[in-house]
N, C-alpha and C positions, 0 to 999 in steps of 0.2 A: 745371751738368750737368742734362740732361733726364732726366725720370723714364722708366723702361723701359715698353715696351708690355706690358700685362698678359699673364701666361702663361695658357694655356687658350684656348678657342675665342673668336674674334672674327669678326664679319661683315666683309665688304669695306667696308661703309659705316662701321662702327666704326673700322676701320683707317684709312680716308681721314680721318675726323674726328680721330683721334689724331695723325696725321702733320701735318695742317693746324694743329692746336693746338700742336704741338711745334716748329714751324718758323716762328716769328714774327720780325718785324723788331725788336722791342724785347725785351731779355732779361727784364725784369720781367714782362711779359705772358706770354712763353713759359714762364717758371718757374711762374707760377700755373696757367696752362692745362694744361701738360703734367702737373703733379702732380694736378690735378683729373681729367684723363683717365686717368691711371694708376690712380687710386683708384676712379673711378666708371664707367669706360667700359663694362664688361660688364653694368652695370645699365640701360644706355640702350637703348631699343627704336629702331626705324628712324625713327619720328616725332621722337623726342627728338634723335637724331643729325642729322636734317635741319634741325631748328630751331637746334641749336648751330652747324651749318655756316653757316646764314644769319647768325647772330650774329657769327661769325668773319669775315664779309665787311666788318665795320666796321674802320676804321683803328686800329692799335694805340694811338696816343696817346689816342684817344677811349675805347677799352676801358680803358686804364690810369686815365684820369681818372674814369671811372664806378666802377671797382672800388676806387679809393682815396677816393672821395667828393669829389673836386675839383669834379665837375659831375654832374648827374643825367642819366641816359640819356634820349634822346628817346622820345616815345610809340611810335615805330616799333619800338623794341627790345622783344623778347619778354619780358614781365614774369616769366614762370615760369623761363625760361632764366637771366635775370639773377639771380633769387632763388636758384637752384641754386648759381651761382658765388659769390654773396655769402655764402651760408650756409657753403659749403665754405671760402672764404677766412677767414671769422671763426672757424671751428672749428680749422683746420689751419695756416694761414699766419701 
């Protein structure tokens, strides 16, 4: 089950990011990303949202491999965005 959209004010960019993260082709990736968004979304400014949206353009199998340590992300992946996700995953998931 997907995590709910946070209650309270969210910008249109935050809402777009939340729904893109919550509608993935792989359930494992969807679960991690939707929980991250539910927890962290309202803390993200527009720049962070845009960077996360760019990260989500990657294929789900690649994202899952990166998040599980099967492979390392390429240099083109935003290091800070990846660090946010890995930190969240290690603390919560």
